[in-house]
C-alpha positions as CSV (number, residue, x, y, z in Angstrom):
1,M,63.7,-61.0,-88.4
2,K,62.6,-62.9,-85.3
3,T,59.5,-62.5,-83.1
4,G,59.3,-63.1,-79.3
5,R,58.1,-61.8,-76.0
6,I,60.1,-59.4,-73.7
7,I,60.5,-61.3,-70.4
8,K,62.9,-58.9,-68.6
9,S,64.0,-55.3,-69.0
10,I,67.1,-53.8,-67.3
11,S,68.8,-50.5,-68.2
12,G,67.8,-50.6,-71.9
13,D,68.5,-54.3,-72.4
14,Y,65.4,-56.3,-73.3
15,S,65.5,-60.1,-72.8
16,V,63.3,-61.5,-75.6
17,Q,62.2,-65.1,-75.4
18,T,61.7,-66.9,-78.7
19,S,61.1,-70.5,-79.7
20,D,64.9,-71.0,-80.0
21,G,66.1,-69.2,-76.8
22,V,66.5,-65.8,-75.2
23,Y,68.1,-62.9,-77.0
24,I,69.3,-59.7,-75.3
25,T,68.1,-56.9,-77.5
26,K,68.1,-53.1,-77.6
27,A,65.4,-50.7,-78.9
28,R,66.0,-48.8,-82.2
29,G,66.2,-45.0,-81.9
30,L,62.9,-44.7,-83.8
31,F,61.0,-45.6,-80.7
32,R,62.5,-42.6,-78.9
33,K,61.3,-40.4,-81.7
34,K,57.8,-41.9,-81.3
35,K,58.0,-41.3,-77.5
36,M,57.3,-45.0,-76.8
37,S,59.5,-47.8,-75.5
38,P,59.2,-51.6,-75.3
39,V,58.0,-53.0,-72.0
40,V,58.0,-56.4,-70.4
41,G,55.2,-58.5,-71.8
42,D,55.4,-56.9,-75.3
43,I,55.5,-59.2,-78.4
44,V,58.2,-57.7,-80.6
45,D,60.0,-58.2,-83.9
46,F,63.8,-57.9,-83.8
47,Q,66.7,-58.2,-86.2
48,V,69.3,-60.6,-85.1
49,E,72.8,-58.9,-85.1
50,N,74.8,-61.8,-83.6
51,K,74.2,-65.2,-81.9
52,T,72.6,-63.8,-78.8
53,G,71.5,-60.2,-79.5
54,G,69.8,-57.8,-81.8
55,Y,67.7,-54.7,-82.3
56,I,63.9,-54.4,-81.8
57,H,62.2,-52.9,-84.8
58,H,58.5,-53.3,-84.1
59,I,56.1,-53.7,-81.1
60,H,52.9,-55.6,-81.7
61,T,49.6,-54.1,-80.7
62,R,49.1,-54.4,-76.9
63,E,46.0,-55.8,-75.2
64,N,46.6,-53.5,-72.3
65,I,49.5,-51.8,-70.4
66,L,50.1,-51.2,-66.8
67,L,51.8,-47.8,-66.4
68,R,53.7,-48.3,-63.1
69,P,55.5,-50.5,-63.3
70,P,55.3,-51.0,-67.1
71,V,54.0,-54.4,-68.1
72,S,51.8,-55.2,-71.1
73,N,49.4,-57.9,-72.3
74,I,48.4,-58.9,-68.8
75,D,45.7,-61.5,-68.4
76,R,44.9,-61.2,-64.7
77,V,46.3,-59.5,-61.6
78,I,46.5,-61.4,-58.3
79,V,46.0,-58.7,-55.6
80,V,47.9,-60.0,-52.5
81,I,46.9,-58.8,-49.1
82,S,47.9,-60.2,-45.7
83,A,45.6,-61.4,-43.0
84,I,48.0,-59.9,-40.4
85,E,51.4,-58.2,-40.3
86,P,50.4,-55.9,-41.9
87,E,46.8,-56.1,-40.7
88,F,44.1,-56.9,-43.2
89,S,42.6,-53.8,-44.6
90,Q,39.5,-53.9,-46.7
91,Q,39.9,-50.3,-47.7
92,L,43.4,-51.0,-49.1
93,L,42.1,-54.1,-50.9
94,D,39.3,-52.0,-52.6
95,R,41.9,-49.4,-53.7
96,F,44.0,-52.1,-55.4
97,L,40.9,-53.6,-57.0
98,V,39.9,-50.2,-58.4
99,V,43.3,-49.7,-59.9
100,V,43.3,-53.1,-61.5
101,H,39.8,-52.6,-63.0
102,S,40.9,-49.2,-64.3
103,Y,43.3,-51.0,-66.7
104,H,40.5,-53.3,-67.8
105,I,42.1,-56.3,-66.2
106,T,40.4,-59.0,-64.1
107,P,41.7,-59.1,-60.5
108,I,41.9,-62.2,-58.2
109,I,42.0,-61.6,-54.4
110,C,44.7,-63.6,-52.5
111,V,44.9,-63.2,-48.7
112,T,48.1,-64.6,-47.2
113,K,49.5,-65.5,-43.8
114,K,46.5,-67.6,-42.8
115,D,48.8,-69.7,-40.5
116,L,49.6,-66.5,-38.4
117,A,46.0,-65.5,-37.9
118,N,43.8,-66.7,-35.0
119,K,40.4,-68.4,-35.4
120,V,38.4,-65.1,-35.0
121,E,40.6,-63.3,-37.6
122,I,40.3,-66.3,-40.0
123,S,36.5,-66.4,-39.6
124,K,36.2,-62.7,-40.2
125,I,38.3,-62.7,-43.4
126,E,36.5,-65.8,-44.7
127,E,33.2,-63.9,-44.3
128,I,34.5,-60.9,-46.2
129,L,35.9,-63.1,-49.0
130,K,32.5,-64.8,-49.3
131,N,31.0,-61.3,-50.0
132,Y,33.6,-60.6,-52.7
133,E,32.8,-63.9,-54.3
134,E,29.1,-63.0,-54.4
135,V,30.2,-59.8,-56.3
136,G,32.0,-62.1,-58.8
137,Y,35.6,-62.1,-57.6
138,E,37.8,-65.2,-57.4
139,T,39.4,-65.4,-54.0
140,L,42.2,-67.4,-52.2
141,F,43.1,-67.6,-48.6
142,V,46.5,-69.2,-48.1
143,G,49.0,-70.0,-45.4
144,E,52.5,-71.5,-45.1
145,D,51.1,-75.1,-45.1
146,D,49.1,-74.7,-48.3
147,D,50.4,-76.2,-51.5
148,L,50.5,-73.2,-53.9
149,T,50.9,-75.6,-56.8
150,Q,47.3,-76.6,-56.1
151,S,45.9,-73.1,-55.5
152,I,47.9,-70.5,-57.4
153,K,49.6,-72.5,-60.1
154,P,46.4,-73.4,-62.0
155,L,45.6,-69.7,-62.3
156,I,48.8,-69.0,-64.2
157,K,47.6,-68.9,-67.8
158,G,49.0,-66.1,-69.9
159,I,50.6,-63.2,-68.0
160,I,49.7,-63.0,-64.4
161,V,50.9,-60.1,-62.2
162,L,51.3,-60.1,-58.5
163,S,50.4,-56.8,-56.8
164,G,50.0,-55.6,-53.3
165,Q,51.8,-53.5,-50.6
166,S,55.3,-54.5,-49.4
167,G,55.5,-57.2,-46.8
168,V,52.4,-59.1,-47.7
169,G,54.3,-62.1,-49.1
170,K,54.5,-61.6,-52.9
171,S,58.2,-62.6,-53.1
172,T,57.4,-65.6,-50.7
173,I,54.8,-66.8,-53.2
174,M,57.3,-66.5,-56.0
175,N,59.9,-68.4,-54.1
176,R,57.5,-71.2,-53.2
177,L,56.4,-71.6,-56.8
178,F,59.9,-71.4,-58.3
179,K,62.2,-73.4,-56.0
180,D,65.5,-72.0,-57.4
181,L,64.4,-68.4,-57.5
182,N,65.6,-67.1,-54.1
183,L,64.0,-63.7,-54.4
184,E,65.0,-61.5,-51.5
185,T,62.2,-61.1,-49.0
186,N,62.0,-58.6,-46.2
187,K,60.3,-59.0,-42.8
188,I,57.9,-56.3,-41.7
189,S,59.4,-53.4,-39.9
190,K,57.7,-53.3,-36.6
191,A,58.0,-49.5,-36.3
192,L,56.4,-48.8,-39.6
193,N,54.3,-52.0,-39.9
194,R,55.3,-52.4,-43.5
195,G,58.0,-54.1,-45.5
196,K,60.8,-52.6,-47.4
197,H,60.4,-53.3,-51.1
198,T,63.1,-55.6,-52.3
199,T,62.2,-56.4,-55.9
200,R,64.3,-54.3,-58.3
201,H,63.0,-54.9,-61.8
202,V,60.0,-56.4,-63.6
203,E,60.6,-59.9,-64.8
204,L,58.3,-62.6,-66.2
205,Y,58.9,-66.1,-64.8
206,E,57.8,-68.9,-67.0
207,M,55.5,-71.7,-65.9
208,E,53.8,-74.5,-68.0
209,D,50.9,-72.4,-69.3
210,G,52.1,-68.8,-68.8
211,Y,54.2,-66.3,-66.9
212,L,54.1,-64.9,-63.3
213,A,55.4,-61.4,-62.8
214,D,56.6,-59.8,-59.6
215,T,56.1,-56.0,-60.0
216,P,58.1,-53.5,-58.0
217,G,56.1,-50.3,-57.6
218,F,52.7,-51.8,-57.8
219,S,52.5,-51.2,-54.1
220,A,52.3,-47.4,-54.7
221,L,48.7,-46.9,-55.7
222,D,48.3,-44.4,-58.5
223,F,44.9,-43.0,-59.3
224,S,46.1,-40.1,-61.5
225,H,44.7,-41.8,-64.7
226,I,41.2,-42.3,-63.2
227,E,38.4,-39.7,-63.6
228,K,35.7,-39.4,-60.9
229,E,33.0,-40.0,-63.6
230,E,34.3,-43.5,-64.3
231,L,35.0,-44.5,-60.7
232,A,31.6,-46.2,-60.0
233,D,32.2,-48.4,-63.0
234,L,35.3,-49.8,-61.3
235,F,33.0,-51.3,-58.5
236,P,31.4,-54.2,-60.4
237,E,28.3,-54.4,-58.2
238,F,27.6,-50.6,-58.7
239,E,28.3,-50.8,-62.4
240,A,25.9,-53.8,-62.8
241,I,22.9,-51.7,-61.7
242,K,23.7,-48.2,-62.8
243,S,21.1,-48.4,-65.7
244,E,18.4,-48.5,-63.0
245,C,19.4,-45.0,-61.6
246,K,17.0,-42.2,-62.6
247,F,19.8,-40.1,-64.0
248,R,22.1,-41.4,-66.7
249,N,25.2,-39.7,-65.3
250,C,24.4,-40.5,-61.7
251,T,27.4,-40.2,-59.4
252,H,25.5,-42.2,-56.7
253,I,26.1,-39.4,-54.2
254,N,23.4,-36.7,-54.1
255,E,21.0,-37.8,-56.8
256,P,17.5,-39.0,-56.0
257,K,16.2,-42.5,-57.1
258,C,19.7,-43.9,-57.2
259,A,19.9,-47.7,-57.5
260,V,23.3,-47.9,-55.9
261,K,22.1,-46.1,-52.8
262,E,19.2,-48.5,-52.6
263,L,21.6,-51.5,-53.0
264,I,23.9,-50.4,-50.1
265,E,21.0,-50.5,-47.7
266,E,20.8,-54.3,-48.2
267,K,24.2,-55.2,-46.7
268,E,26.9,-53.9,-44.4
269,F,29.5,-55.1,-47.0
270,Y,28.0,-52.9,-49.7
271,K,27.9,-50.0,-47.3
272,L,31.6,-50.3,-46.6
273,R,32.4,-50.6,-50.3
274,Y,30.3,-47.5,-50.9
275,K,32.2,-45.6,-48.1
276,H,35.5,-46.5,-49.8
277,Y,34.0,-45.3,-53.1
278,L,33.1,-41.9,-51.6
279,T,36.6,-41.5,-50.1
280,L,38.2,-42.2,-53.5
281,F,35.7,-40.0,-55.3
282,E,36.6,-37.1,-53.0
283,E,40.4,-37.8,-53.4
284,I,40.1,-37.7,-57.2
285,Q,37.9,-34.6,-57.1
286,N,40.3,-32.7,-54.9
287,R,43.6,-33.7,-56.6
288,K,45.7,-30.9,-58.0
289,V,45.5,-30.3,-61.7
290,R,48.9,-31.2,-63.3
291,Y,50.2,-28.8,-65.9
């Protein structure tokens, strides 16, 4: 029996990296009976059947698992958003941050295409990022001239996932960090102002201290697993002061003596985050019950 980490999954074939190489494995039927299947990032035990392959018998306990696309044992998620083309959207950024927090994973904010932005746009984004840093987020603002081995590479410890809508430069980041990768990238469609997604499957790419994953499907934001009662906890600055609210189950909407509503009076940035919170709260409240 050998133990390793799944680094790639395509059509029921799982590439498992071990100390002595990569084995192409399949999952035993018992996983189907248990209604679970191995995913990229899993540590698994497998029985070697021949020199390069075998069958997975056991999945080790996961630290966490992202549902769409399925990746487990993630250490951090880099939320990639562009300065322009598509235009920077703080609402979209907040939506991504909420989803990442909902999986109990720490997000890092990375704004791309700095070289395509003008001075006014750069200054505005830098101001916004400063506010996110005050809340506790780690942020990056990169352009074509930046050395990503200095800015992004040091962050890759454990399993790091890139997320963000299509066309923001995730595949470009991968290609710049891994010179022989040649991931297909797509330019933004001018008519739709968004890119076509080109990444087909989840794969972990190894670096000195960890793995970087490009994740197809993480541009489709899914809130179906989030309840409205937990939403405020996914905004760190609101979660930090909720104990000061008069009511223990305060939704920070209509209740009196609410610490969050007092906080948002302090700064335009908090007001905007609160507005995004209200929009999401309403979306979750109004979603159709699935049977």
